[in-house]
Every structure is written in structure tokens, then in C-alpha cells.
C-alpha positions, -999 to 999 in steps of 0.1 A, spaced: 37 269 147 46 278 112 69 255 92 90 267 62 98 245 33 136 237 30 139 243 -7 177 242 -5 176 207 9 153 194 -18 176 209 -44 207 192 -31 190 158 -29 177 161 -65 211 171 -76 228 141 -60 201 117 -75 206 133 -109 244 128 -108 241 92 -97 217 85 -125 240 102 -151 269 82 -138 250 50 -142 239 58 -177 275 68 -186 287 34 -173 261 15 -193 270 35 -225 307 29 -220 301 -9 -214 280 -11 -245 305 7 -266 333 -16 -252 312 -46 -261 305 -33 -295 341 -26 -300 350 -61 -290 325 -76 -315 340 -55 -342 375 -65 -333 365 -102 -334 348 -97 -367 378 -80 -381 401 -108 -368 379 -135 -384 379 -116 -417 417 -114 -416 421 -151 -408 398 -160 -437 416 -137 -461 450 -151 -450 438 -187 -455 425 -177 -490 458 -162 -499 477 -193 -488 454 -216 -507 457 -196 -538 495 -198 -537 494 -235 -528 471 -243 -557 494 -226 -581 524 -245 -568 506 -278 -570 498 -272 -606 533 -259 -614 553 -280 -590 588 -265 -585 616 -291 -587 640 -272 -564 642 -244 -539 652 -218 -564 622 -225 -586 600 -223 -555 613 -188 -546 609 -176 -582 573 -188 -582 566 -171 -549 579 -138 -561 548 -136 -583 528 -133 -551 549 -110 -529 583 -100 -516 607 -127 -502 628 -120 -472 656 -143 -458 657 -159 -493 690 -177 -485 676 -193 -454 648 -218 -464 638 -226 -428 632 -189 -420 624 -174 -454 592 -153 -455 569 -139 -481 550 -106 -476 521 -110 -499 509 -84 -525 473 -93 -516 466 -83 -480 502 -76 -471 505 -107 -450 539 -120 -438 540 -158 -440 568 -183 -435 575 -200 -468 577 -234 -452 540 -229 -441 530 -228 -477 553 -255 -493 576 -282 -478 610 -266 -486 628 -297 -473 616 -318 -502 629 -293 -528 665 -291 -519 677 -320 -541 660 -313 -575 653 -351 -578 638 -364 -610 630 -398 -625 661 -416 -637 684 -401 -611 708 -425 -595 709 -431 -557 734 -451 -537 718 -473 -511 734 -503 -496 712 -526 -475 728 -542 -444 726 -577 -458 701 -604 -449 689 -639 -456 655 -651 -464 642 -687 -465 616 -696 -492 595 -725 -481 592 -752 -507 558 -760 -493 545 -727 -504 566 -721 -535 552 -754 -549 587 -768 -555 588 -790 -524 624 -778 -517 633 -750 -493 655 -723 -508 677 -698 -490 684 -665 -506 712 -642 -492 721 -606 -500 757 -600 -488 764 -569 -468 780 -539 -486 765 -550 -519 771 -515 -533 738 -513 -551 729 -482 -572 692 -475 -576 673 -455 -602 643 -434 -594 611 -448 -611 586 -424 -596 581 -394 -573 548 -388 -556 538 -351 -553 510 -361 -529 530 -382 -504 566 -371 -511 576 -407 -515 603 -417 -540 603 -452 -555 635 -467 -569 646 -500 -586 682 -514 -587 705 -509 -617 732 -534 -608 717 -560 -586 732 -595 -590 705 -619 -602 685 -632 -572 662 -658 -587 631 -675 -573 615 -707 -586 577 -711 -584 557 -741 -594 521 -752 -599 490 -742 -579 509 -733 -547 535 -713 -567 505 -693 -580 489 -692 -546 519 -677 -528 539 -659 -554 529 -623 -544 536 -630 -507 569 -648 -513 583 -621 -536 572 -592 -515 584 -608 -482 617 -617 -498 624 -581 -510 612 -566 -477 636 -588 -458 666 -582 -480 662 -545 -489 643 -527 -462 660 -506 -435 641 -493 -405 668 -468 -394 668 -452 -429 630 -456 -431 633 -476 -464 605 -500 -473 609 -526 -499 587 -550 -520 588 -566 -554 576 -546 -585 539 -551 -593 517 -545 -624 504 -511 -609 540 -498 -609 543 -507 -646 509 -494 -657 518 -459 -643 547 -455 -667 533 -470 -700 509 -454 -725 495 -485 -743 479 -503 -714 444 -503 -730 457 -514 -763 476 -543 -747 445 -554 -727 423 -555 -758 386 -565 -759 391 -598 -740 402 -581 -708 376 -584 -680 355 -608 -699 341 -638 -681 341 -675 -691 327 -707 -675 346 -740 -674 330 -773 -666 346 -798 -642 376 -775 -636 404 -772 -610 417 -740 -596 443 -727 -571 425 -719 -538 436 -682 -538 417 -677 -570 383 -675 -552 396 -651 -525 384 -615 -528 418 -598 -526 438 -577 -550 459 -596 -575 489 -576 -562 484 -580 -525 486 -610 -501 490 -611 -463 489 -648 -457 498 -681 -473 474 -703 -492 477 -740 -499 463 -764 -524 438 -766 -553 401 -774 -555 375 -789 -579 346 -770 -593 316 -784 -612 314 -750 -628 343 -725 -626 336 -689 -637 368 -668 -643 374 -632 -653 403 -626 -678 429 -603 -662 460 -614 -683 475 -594 -711 509 -593 -727 530 -575 -753 556 -549 -759 551 -518 -738 553 -482 -749 566 -459 -722 548 -426 -717 581 -407 -714 616 -412 -728 630 -411 -692 617 -446 -687 632 -461 -718 663 -476 -701 648 -481 -667 650 -519 -666 682 -539 -667 683 -566 -693 666 -598 -681 633 -613 -671 618 -605 -637 589 -616 -616 561 -591 -612 542 -595 -579 508 -597 -595 486 -627 -604 465 -630 -636 440 -654 -652 439 -660 -690 406 -674 -704 419 -697 -730 407 -733 -739 414 -739 -702 415 -713 -674 452 -705 -672 467 -691 -639 497 -668 -645 522 -649 -623 532 -618 -643 567 -611 -656 585 -583 -674 613 -588 -698 638 -563 -711 658 -572 -741 675 -554 -770 643 -552 -790 624 -536 -761 605 -542 -729 577 -567 -729 550 -577 -704 547 -614 -701 537 -641 -676 546 -675 -664 517 -700 -665 520 -721 -634 486 -740 -634 455 -745 -655 420 -758 -650 429 -791 -666 453 -797 -636 485 -790 -657 513 -777 -635 544 -758 -647 576 -744 -631 595 -712 -638 626 -694 -625 631 -657 -628 648 -628 -610 632 -605 -584 630 -568 -591 628 -550 -558 612 -516 -554 623 -495 -525 603 -465 -512 616 -436 -491 606 -401 -482 621 -376 -506 637 -355 -479 658 -384 -469 676 -384 -502 706 -361 -501 735 -350 -524 766 -371 -522 797 -353 -508 820 -373 -530 817 -387 -566 802 -421 -567 781 -441 -593 750 -422 -580 747 -385 -574 726 -391 -542 724 -413 -512 698 -421 -485 707 -405 -451 707 -426 -419 688 -421 -387 685 -385 -374 
């Protein structure tokens, strides 16, 4: 029996196999191309994100160095970097950048809400605390007699801006027309607790949780920020050490805390066979680093919530003061105790400093002593 080869059948099978193989190869190539395309898309996306971030940082850096004082100045500055749309609507204004043609919300670059008032040092702000009472313990003030201090409601206090922080957006203010609220401090315990008493008193009388206003008494750091002759006033004796034999000292003097901070009360004085102190006291007429501070302080003498030690014949323990008179403003201090156990008493006024976010200070709708006020709860 003779068999013939079925060449036709073999050809069809080969063809089918070839088609299947080609289809598989095509699928692999398409998949690879798709994956490669995805990789390129991701790479391009990352590149755009990096470029966008770089453009934003460039603009922010310029604005930080040349901080605009109001919204109009902000818009003018941004026009150097692109085209502004919705210019009259700060919340929705955008910039299309010259570099990269990116469209960015202006408020993503700079906080436009803190620019709508044009605030500056020396501006007047109306803020009336609700009124409160604070009891000063004679045990801690050193006088032995409790003292009650009351701030009446609706005191109609006008405040003057003393500083504006670009970093935090916080505005610090001091009163221009506050009736004298005096505090008496005496001896070792007056020195021990002056900072806490003064700050707690101001916090109670002048803070407002609804308006988010925080208050404390002025301290030496506030003053050093606005004067130009700090180093001259300190002189060569500042930070020098001295050792006293058989000396007494207020107990807070050996605590490792800032001279302008205090969270708890301290009592009493102690004896030391050897007492080593560091001189932190200085005094003299201050020179302000800008004319806008010249008339910042109302005439009078005020407690400064900062302790200091003067290395004289005895170690002298001071609570700082600042005095503003016709001849100028002078840093001073009240010596309440010394290492020879001498106690003294002094009475001066408080000088509250309030702090509030800049965007809570708004233009007044009607004419008042101040051009601005602090808005209430949202």
C-alpha cells in the first residue's frame, strides 16, 4: 500500500503556528512599549513637579527678602514672574508663570490674608479686654499683704504695634492709654516671683481666648529687639563672674531657667559659703534702631519681666524696669535683695504685651482712636 504525503496539511499547520507566534510576539512588543511609555510619563510628571516646586520656591524666596506690606504690593511683585488672573479676588487669584507656564493659586505662594491690612509698627489698634481681677499673693510678692488688681470691663484701651513677625505672622502690641496698674515687690521673694506674678497678672487681665489674644508683661528680649546700643550698654562687665564669701541669695538664683521665664513660685533665701554669680545687669539710656519706636512708651516707669544680677561690692539682685521721661527712655532696675541680706521694696506699673495673629487685625468701619481692631470669634 502506497502512502502519499499530505503536504497541504503540513502547510496549514505551519501557517497556524506561525500566526500564533507572531501574535504572541506582537503582544509582548505592545506590552513593552506600553510599559516604556508609562515609565516616560512618570519621569515627565516627576520632572514637572520638581520644576513647579523650584518655580514656587524662587518666587517665595524673593517675597521673603522683599516682603510686601499689602496685597497690591504682592500682586505687583508677582507680575515680575508671570501673568495674574482674577487679580481683584485674592482667594482665587492665579499666576501663570513665565518659567514653565505653570498656573498657580497666589495663596499657595504667599498668605494673602495677612496682607490685606498693610499693618506697620506704630499703628494703633482698638482692643478692649472683657475685664478681670487678679489676686497677688503677699507671700510670693514679698510684701506679706495680698493685693487685688482689677481691670474694669470696657476700658477702651488703644494699643500700639511694637513688632510684626514675618516668620509667625504674630503681631505684638503695648497699650497707649492704660490707667496705671501698679505692683509692689519686696526682698528675696519679690525677686523670686516677679516674672511669674507680672506675666500671670497680664495674662489674666488682657488675654481673650475667643479673639485668640495672649498677654504677658514686657521683657528684656522685647526691648533688645528694638534698640541699637545694647552692646554698648552692657559694657565689659556683662557676663563676668564674681565669687562672694558667706553670702545670701534668693533661691531662684540657682535655678537653671531663663531670666525672663518662670512657671512656678519660689520661696525663701539661702546661705552660701561661696556664692559665684554672673553679671547680667546693665542700665542706661537706650537708642532705638528706628524712629518708629521713639514714642512707643507712655511716660512712666514700668516693670520688665526679667531678673538680673549686678556684681558690685555685694551681689545685687534686680528686677528690670524701663522708664520713659522727657529726656528719653532708660533701662533701669529695682534692687530688691543683695548678698548681705539687705531687702528693698519698689512699686511700679505693669506694661502688658499682647500677641495676636496678623490676620485677626482688621480695618475699623468707623473712626476711632485706632485705625484697626481685633476681630472676634469666627
